C-alpha positions as CSV (number, residue, x, y, z in Angstrom):
1,M,22.8,8.4,9.1
2,K,21.6,5.3,11.3
3,H,19.5,2.5,10.2
4,F,16.2,2.4,12.0
5,R,16.4,-0.5,14.6
6,K,13.6,-2.9,14.8
7,S,13.9,-3.1,18.5
8,L,12.8,0.6,18.7
9,L,9.6,0.0,16.8
10,S,7.3,1.3,19.6
11,F,3.8,2.0,19.4
12,F,4.6,5.8,18.9
13,V,7.1,5.0,16.0
14,I,4.7,2.4,14.4
15,A,1.9,5.1,14.3
16,M,4.4,7.6,12.8
17,L,5.4,5.2,10.0
18,F,1.7,5.0,8.9
19,T,1.7,8.8,8.3
20,S,5.3,9.1,6.8
21,G,6.5,8.5,3.6
22,I,7.4,4.8,4.0
23,P,4.5,2.5,2.9
24,A,3.0,0.3,5.6
25,N,4.1,-2.7,3.9
26,A,7.8,-1.7,3.6
27,E,10.4,-2.9,6.3
28,A,11.2,0.1,8.3
29,D,15.1,-0.8,8.5
30,D,15.3,-0.9,4.7
31,Y,15.3,2.7,4.3
32,T,17.0,5.8,6.1
33,L,15.4,9.2,5.9
34,K,18.0,11.6,4.5
35,E,16.3,14.8,3.9
36,V,12.9,16.5,3.8
37,V,11.7,19.7,1.7
38,V,8.2,21.0,3.0
39,L,6.2,23.5,0.8
40,S,3.7,24.8,3.2
41,R,0.6,27.0,2.8
42,H,0.2,29.5,5.6
43,N,-2.2,28.7,8.7
44,I,-5.5,30.0,9.7
45,R,-5.5,33.7,8.8
46,S,-8.2,36.3,9.0
47,P,-10.2,37.1,5.6
48,L,-8.4,39.2,3.0
49,S,-11.0,41.7,3.1
50,G,-11.5,44.2,6.2
51,N,-14.4,46.3,7.4
52,G,-16.5,48.0,4.7
53,S,-15.4,45.3,2.2
54,I,-17.6,43.1,0.2
55,L,-18.1,40.7,3.1
56,D,-20.2,43.7,4.9
57,L,-21.9,44.5,1.8
58,A,-23.1,40.8,1.1
59,T,-24.7,40.2,4.4
60,K,-26.3,41.7,7.3
61,H,-25.0,39.2,9.5
62,E,-22.3,40.1,11.8
63,W,-18.8,38.2,11.0
64,F,-16.6,36.3,13.4
65,H,-14.4,38.7,15.4
66,W,-11.0,37.3,14.1
67,S,-7.9,37.7,16.4
68,S,-5.9,39.2,13.9
69,A,-5.9,42.0,11.1
70,A,-7.2,41.3,7.7
71,S,-5.1,38.7,5.9
72,E,-2.9,38.2,9.0
73,L,-2.2,34.6,10.8
74,S,-4.8,34.3,13.6
75,L,-4.0,33.2,17.1
76,R,-5.6,29.7,16.3
77,G,-3.5,29.7,13.2
78,G,-0.4,30.0,15.4
79,I,-1.1,27.4,17.7
80,L,-2.2,24.8,15.0
81,E,1.0,25.5,13.2
82,T,3.1,24.9,16.5
83,E,1.6,21.7,17.0
84,M,2.3,20.6,13.4
85,G,6.0,21.6,13.8
86,E,6.2,19.5,17.1
87,Y,4.6,16.5,15.2
88,F,7.1,16.9,12.2
89,R,9.8,17.1,15.0
90,K,8.7,13.8,16.6
91,W,8.7,12.3,13.1
92,V,12.2,13.0,12.1
93,V,13.5,12.2,15.5
94,S,11.8,8.8,15.4
95,E,13.5,8.3,12.0
96,E,16.9,9.3,13.5
97,L,17.4,12.3,11.0
98,M,17.6,14.5,13.9
99,S,17.7,14.3,17.8
100,E,15.6,15.4,20.3
101,N,16.2,19.3,20.7
102,Y,18.6,19.3,17.8
103,Q,20.9,22.1,17.2
104,P,21.5,22.3,13.5
105,E,25.0,22.7,12.0
106,K,25.5,25.4,9.3
107,N,23.3,24.8,6.2
108,E,21.6,21.5,7.6
109,V,18.2,23.5,7.8
110,R,16.5,26.2,6.0
111,F,13.3,28.2,6.8
112,Y,12.3,30.4,3.7
113,A,9.0,32.4,3.9
114,N,7.3,34.8,1.7
115,A,7.4,38.3,3.0
116,K,3.8,38.5,4.1
117,Q,2.7,38.5,7.7
118,R,1.1,35.2,7.6
119,T,3.6,33.4,6.0
120,I,6.6,34.8,8.1
121,A,4.4,34.1,11.3
122,T,3.5,30.7,10.0
123,A,7.3,29.7,9.6
124,N,8.1,31.1,13.1
125,Y,5.5,29.0,14.8
126,F,6.4,25.8,13.0
127,S,10.0,26.4,13.8
128,A,9.0,27.0,17.3
129,G,7.6,23.5,17.4
130,F,10.0,21.9,15.3
131,L,13.3,23.1,16.7
132,P,12.3,24.5,19.9
133,A,15.9,25.1,21.3
134,A,17.6,26.2,18.2
135,N,16.0,29.8,17.6
136,V,15.9,29.0,13.9
137,P,16.2,32.5,11.5
138,I,13.6,32.8,9.0
139,E,14.7,33.9,5.6
140,V,12.9,36.6,3.9
141,N,14.2,38.0,0.6
142,A,11.8,40.8,-0.1
143,P,10.6,43.9,1.7
144,Y,8.1,43.4,4.3
145,D,4.4,42.8,3.1
146,T,5.4,42.4,-0.4
147,M,5.4,39.4,-2.7
148,D,8.8,37.7,-3.1
149,P,9.2,36.7,-6.6
150,V,9.8,33.2,-5.8
151,F,6.4,32.9,-4.2
152,N,4.7,35.4,-6.3
153,P,2.5,33.4,-8.8
154,Q,3.0,36.1,-11.4
155,I,3.0,36.0,-15.1
156,T,6.5,36.7,-16.3
157,A,6.2,35.8,-20.3
158,M,3.4,36.7,-22.5
159,N,2.5,37.6,-26.0
160,E,-0.9,37.8,-27.6
161,E,-1.1,34.2,-28.8
162,Y,-0.1,32.8,-25.5
163,R,-2.7,35.0,-23.6
164,K,-5.6,34.0,-25.8
165,A,-4.5,30.3,-25.6
166,A,-4.3,30.5,-21.6
167,E,-7.5,32.4,-21.2
168,Q,-9.4,29.8,-23.1
169,E,-7.7,27.1,-21.2
170,M,-8.7,28.7,-17.9
171,L,-12.2,29.4,-18.8
172,G,-12.6,25.9,-20.0
173,M,-11.9,24.7,-16.4
174,I,-15.1,26.3,-15.3
175,P,-18.2,24.2,-15.0
176,D,-21.2,25.5,-17.3
177,D,-23.6,25.4,-14.3
178,L,-22.6,26.8,-11.0
179,S,-26.2,27.5,-10.1
180,Q,-26.5,25.2,-6.9
181,S,-23.2,26.2,-5.4
182,Y,-24.2,29.9,-5.7
183,A,-27.8,29.3,-4.2
184,L,-26.4,27.6,-1.3
185,L,-23.7,30.4,-0.7
186,S,-26.6,33.0,-1.0
187,D,-29.0,31.3,1.5
188,V,-26.2,30.8,4.1
189,I,-25.4,34.7,4.2
190,D,-29.0,35.8,3.4
191,Y,-27.7,37.5,0.1
192,S,-30.8,39.0,-0.9
193,D,-31.3,40.8,2.5
194,S,-28.0,42.5,2.3
195,D,-27.6,46.2,1.9
196,G,-25.2,45.6,-1.1
197,Y,-27.8,43.6,-2.9
198,K,-30.8,45.9,-2.0
199,N,-28.7,49.2,-3.3
200,G,-27.8,47.3,-6.5
201,K,-24.0,47.3,-5.9
202,L,-24.1,43.5,-5.9
203,K,-26.1,41.4,-8.5
204,D,-27.3,37.9,-8.6
205,F,-24.6,35.5,-9.0
206,A,-24.5,34.1,-12.5
207,N,-23.0,31.5,-14.9
208,G,-20.8,32.4,-17.7
209,D,-19.9,35.9,-16.6
210,T,-16.2,35.3,-15.6
211,E,-13.5,37.2,-17.4
212,I,-9.9,36.1,-17.2
213,M,-7.1,38.9,-16.8
214,L,-3.5,38.1,-17.6
215,E,-0.9,40.7,-17.3
216,I,2.8,40.4,-17.4
217,G,4.4,41.0,-13.7
218,K,1.1,40.3,-12.0
219,E,-1.0,37.4,-10.5
220,P,-3.7,35.9,-13.0
221,G,-7.0,37.5,-12.1
222,M,-10.6,37.5,-12.9
223,T,-13.7,39.3,-12.5
224,G,-17.4,38.1,-12.2
225,S,-19.6,36.0,-10.1
226,L,-17.0,33.2,-9.3
227,K,-14.7,36.0,-8.2
228,T,-17.2,37.7,-5.7
229,A,-18.4,34.1,-4.6
230,T,-14.9,33.2,-3.7
231,S,-14.3,36.3,-1.4
232,I,-17.5,35.1,0.6
233,S,-16.5,31.4,0.5
234,D,-13.0,32.2,1.9
235,A,-14.5,34.2,4.9
236,L,-17.1,31.3,5.5
237,V,-14.6,28.7,5.7
238,L,-12.3,30.6,7.9
239,Q,-15.2,31.4,10.0
240,Y,-16.0,27.7,10.2
241,Y,-12.5,27.2,11.6
242,E,-12.4,29.9,14.2
243,E,-16.2,29.8,15.4
244,P,-16.8,27.0,18.0
245,D,-20.5,26.9,17.2
246,E,-20.8,25.2,13.9
247,T,-24.5,26.5,13.4
248,A,-23.3,30.1,14.3
249,A,-20.4,29.8,11.7
250,A,-23.2,29.4,9.0
251,F,-25.2,32.3,10.4
252,G,-27.7,30.1,12.2
253,K,-28.0,27.6,9.3
254,N,-27.6,23.7,9.8
255,L,-25.1,22.6,7.3
256,T,-24.1,19.3,6.3
257,Y,-20.4,18.4,5.9
258,D,-21.1,18.0,2.4
259,Q,-22.6,21.7,1.9
260,W,-19.6,23.0,3.8
261,R,-17.4,21.3,1.5
262,E,-19.6,22.6,-1.5
263,I,-19.0,26.1,0.0
264,G,-15.3,25.6,0.2
265,G,-15.3,24.1,-3.3
266,I,-16.1,27.6,-4.8
267,K,-12.7,28.8,-3.5
268,D,-11.0,25.6,-4.7
269,L,-12.2,26.2,-8.2
270,Y,-11.1,30.0,-8.4
271,T,-7.7,28.6,-7.1
272,D,-7.6,25.8,-9.8
273,V,-8.6,28.1,-12.5
274,L,-6.2,30.9,-12.0
275,F,-3.1,28.8,-10.9
276,S,-3.5,25.3,-12.0
277,A,-4.3,25.7,-15.8
278,P,-1.4,23.7,-17.5
279,S,-0.1,26.5,-19.4
280,V,-0.1,28.8,-16.6
281,S,1.2,26.7,-13.8
282,V,4.2,25.6,-16.0
283,Q,5.6,29.4,-15.6
284,I,4.2,30.5,-12.2
285,A,5.3,27.5,-10.5
286,N,8.9,27.6,-12.0
287,P,10.7,29.8,-9.3
288,L,9.6,27.2,-6.6
289,L,10.4,24.3,-8.6
290,Q,14.0,25.6,-8.9
291,V,14.3,26.0,-5.4
292,I,12.9,22.5,-4.6
293,D,15.4,20.9,-7.2
294,A,18.1,22.9,-5.5
295,E,17.3,22.0,-1.9
296,L,16.8,18.2,-2.8
297,G,20.1,18.3,-4.5
298,R,22.1,19.2,-1.7
299,N,24.4,16.9,0.4
300,D,24.4,18.9,3.4
301,R,20.8,19.9,3.9
302,K,18.5,18.0,6.3
303,F,15.3,19.8,6.2
304,T,13.8,22.7,4.3
305,F,10.6,24.5,5.2
306,L,9.2,27.0,2.3
307,C,6.2,29.1,3.4
308,G,3.9,30.4,1.0
309,H,0.2,30.2,-0.3
310,D,-2.3,28.0,-1.6
311,S,-1.6,29.4,-5.1
312,N,2.0,27.9,-4.6
313,I,0.9,24.5,-3.7
314,A,-1.6,24.4,-6.4
315,S,0.6,25.5,-9.3
316,V,3.6,23.3,-8.1
317,L,1.3,20.2,-8.0
318,A,-0.1,21.2,-11.3
319,S,3.0,21.6,-13.0
320,L,4.2,18.3,-11.8
321,G,1.0,16.9,-13.6
322,I,-0.7,15.8,-10.2
323,R,-4.3,16.8,-10.5
324,D,-6.5,13.9,-9.6
325,Y,-6.4,14.0,-6.0
326,A,-8.6,15.2,-3.0
327,S,-8.0,15.6,0.7
328,E,-10.7,13.8,3.0
329,N,-12.3,15.1,6.2
330,S,-11.3,18.6,4.8
331,I,-13.4,21.4,3.7
332,E,-10.8,22.7,1.2
333,T,-10.0,19.6,-1.0
334,K,-7.0,20.7,-3.0
335,T,-4.8,22.9,-0.7
336,P,-6.1,22.7,2.8
337,I,-5.1,25.5,5.2
338,G,-1.9,24.9,6.9
339,G,-1.3,22.2,4.5
340,K,2.2,20.9,3.5
341,L,3.3,19.4,0.3
342,V,6.1,17.1,1.6
343,F,9.1,15.7,-0.4
344,E,11.0,13.0,1.5
345,K,14.4,11.5,0.3
346,W,15.0,8.1,1.5
347,E,18.2,6.0,1.2
348,D,18.1,2.2,1.0
349,A,20.7,-0.2,2.4
350,N,22.6,-0.3,-0.9
351,G,23.2,3.6,-0.9
352,S,20.3,4.4,-3.6
353,D,18.1,7.4,-2.9
354,Y,14.3,7.5,-3.4
355,I,11.6,10.0,-3.3
356,K,8.2,10.1,-1.7
357,L,5.6,12.9,-2.0
358,R,2.7,13.5,0.2
359,L,0.2,16.1,1.0
360,V,0.1,16.6,5.1
361,Y,-2.7,18.6,6.8
362,Q,-4.9,19.0,9.8
363,N,-8.4,17.8,9.0
364,K,-11.5,20.0,9.6
365,D,-11.9,18.5,13.2
366,Q,-8.3,19.3,14.2
367,L,-8.6,22.7,12.8
368,R,-11.8,23.5,14.8
369,G,-11.0,21.4,18.0
370,M,-7.2,22.0,18.2
371,P,-6.6,18.6,19.8
372,L,-3.0,17.9,20.5
373,L,-1.5,15.7,17.5
374,T,-0.2,12.3,18.6
375,P,-0.2,8.9,17.2
376,D,-3.7,8.5,18.0
377,N,-4.6,11.7,16.6
378,P,-2.1,12.3,13.6
379,P,-2.5,15.0,10.8
380,S,-4.0,13.5,7.7
381,S,-1.3,12.3,5.2
382,L,-2.1,11.7,1.6
383,P,0.3,10.0,-0.5
384,L,0.6,11.5,-4.2
385,D,1.3,9.5,-7.3
386,I,3.4,11.5,-9.9
387,P,2.3,10.7,-13.4
388,G,4.9,9.0,-15.5
389,L,7.0,8.0,-12.7
390,T,7.1,4.4,-11.7
391,P,7.7,3.5,-8.1
392,N,9.4,0.6,-6.6
393,S,7.5,-2.3,-4.8
394,D,7.6,-0.1,-1.7
395,G,6.0,2.7,-3.2
396,L,9.1,5.0,-3.4
397,I,10.3,6.7,-6.8
398,P,14.2,6.3,-7.7
399,Y,15.7,9.7,-7.0
400,E,17.6,9.7,-10.5
401,D,13.9,9.3,-12.1
402,F,12.6,11.9,-10.0
403,N,15.4,14.4,-10.6
404,R,15.5,13.9,-14.3
405,F,11.6,14.5,-14.2
406,L,11.9,17.7,-12.0
407,D,14.6,19.1,-14.3
408,E,12.3,18.5,-17.4
409,K,9.5,20.4,-15.5
410,V,11.8,23.3,-14.9
411,D,12.9,23.6,-18.4
412,A,9.1,23.3,-19.4
413,F,8.8,27.0,-19.0
414,D,11.6,27.6,-21.7
415,E,9.7,25.0,-24.0
416,L,6.6,27.0,-23.2
417,K,8.2,30.2,-24.3
418,K,9.8,28.5,-27.5
419,K,6.1,27.3,-28.5
420,Y,4.7,30.7,-28.4
421,G,7.7,32.6,-29.9
422,I,8.1,34.7,-26.5
423,T,11.6,36.1,-27.2
424,D,10.9,40.0,-26.8
425,P,12.5,41.0,-23.5
426,T,9.7,43.6,-23.0
427,T,7.1,40.6,-22.8
428,S,9.7,38.2,-20.7
429,Y,12.0,38.9,-18.0
430,V,14.0,36.3,-15.7
431,L,13.5,36.1,-12.0
432,Q,16.4,36.1,-9.7
433,I,16.1,32.8,-7.8
434,P,18.0,33.0,-4.1
435,D,21.1,31.2,-4.1
436,T,20.9,28.3,-1.7
437,A,24.5,28.4,-0.9
438,D,25.7,29.0,2.7
439,R,22.2,28.9,4.2
């Protein structure tokens, strides 16, 4: 590794530092970038529901004609992800972690995606921008179009005592009154004029009708108004990204940024409730925490790209105790589409390692307008504080402290099982975490 030379601090590099893990007040040549681990959400996709779904029942308006089949990455999503990959390439080149058009040696990079089309495609597009001359293979460890256990936010340990406690915890995260958000959503789609509402298949949105469903081997689920509203909120937000005319995206309504954010907040709440409750996140994030821990512990790795879903980022952050944050200039405040949770390992002049954590995402204007990402127009970068860990004067956490903390968070799942007495093999099973050796 070469230390960054002050003589090379061009305008481009200075701008990159403001969006990298190094705080603006730190001397650039005090630290060398050693490794980056990225946990990414897939980029823009079409809605999860296709023709004849609740989306058609809930409104008489015609939805945007997406460029991909239901749940798959859209053309826009692919372009945006390639841009993000190129931006990350320029960053790691500026920090001398890699050279331009780098050809990785064995084990230096790893691209690992869930087995869904939108995640595999996202990883491919990012790699095309990040290592355009390397033809990096995308690692997939499950049959196509299934959920890889590492990325599947499923319940893997449960008994009746735990189920009751977790359900109460999750229900307690739902505000008592969501009437304002439901009313806005109903107005935008003209819900009362829809065929589904008129024929009685769809009911008025109501407070307090959510029921949580927890079952071993499955993702947490829910029924009720919040679930229904989330399907519509998700489609509207995706339509906002894809439709050039912002008024048309809201079916002729002139919405403010705050109103769009409130619509996106319905889906944010749904994700939080299902995947961020403390006693739930501690187990559904466990496989990814193990992978991240292993990747950061390797001396031969330079860059790791793990591509999953909003549930993965939400549960990992929650399991680390990071809850009080919100992305700016974004419709989705917690897990922006295409967003990346970036773990950076830096080395100081004395050979000591440090960690910096941030959320990198394209803001709403970049998602809609697709301008090139440059020093003048970088992706948004939100530094994340880790509760219980004290950074140094430059805002970096000693790696030994972080590693000990991460190990504790991995072990927290075993502590959860002990707390609730989950020992019966029929109510708990061990997931097979892919070996990171020789990748």
